[in-house]
N, C-alpha and C positions, 0 to 999 in steps of 0.2 A: 504494500500500500504506500502510495506517494503522498507527501504533504502538499497542501494547496500552495500553488505558486512555484512548484519545482518541476523540472523536466528531465527526461532521460536523453541519452544520445540518440536513441531511435526516434523519440518525439521530435527532437530538433532536426534530425535528418529528414523526417517526413515533411516538416514545414519548410525547411530550407530548399529542398528539391521538389516540392509540391507533388509528392507521390505517396501512395499507401504502402508501397513495398520498395524501400530504398535498397540499392545494391550494397554489397559489402564496402566497395570503394566510397560510396556516398556516406555511409555510416562512419567510416574512418575520417573522412574530410570534416564531417560534423564534429567528431570527437576532438580533432586537432583545433578546430575553431573554438570550441567550448573550453578546452584546456588553455588556449591562449588568453581567453577572457578571464580565466582563473588566475593566471600569472599576472595579468594586468590589474587584478583586484576588482573587476567588474562583476564577477560571479564567484560563488563558493561551491566547492565540490563536497558533498556530504560524505563524512567518514563512514566506511563500512566495516563491520566486524570481520575478523579473519574467518575465511571459509564461507562468508555470506555470498550466495549465488545471485541475489537480486541485483538488477542493474544500478549503477551509480546514478545519483541524482545531483542536479545542479540547481542553485537558487541564487537570488540576489542577496548581497551581503546586508546584514543589519546595519543601519546607520548608527554610528557611535554618537553618544550624547557627550558633547565636549563642554558646553556652557549654555546657560539659558540665553535666549535672545532678548536683548533689551529693546525698549520702545524705539530708541534711536536707530538701531540696526534694522528693525522691521520696516521703518519708513523709507 
């Protein structure tokens, strides 16, 4: 079961290549793109337990809370 707002490599490859059955090459291209976004910090790859056979999931990073926004900054 996947968390809301997350996607798998297959989900992304289906959307990226607009097909219900992406080829193995399309799936790998999608994986490389997702992994590049993880390295950039735009996505987070969910940790899997050793031996877990379910597909890896990716999701947006949680926004860190650094400081409250003041009225001056909001204007």
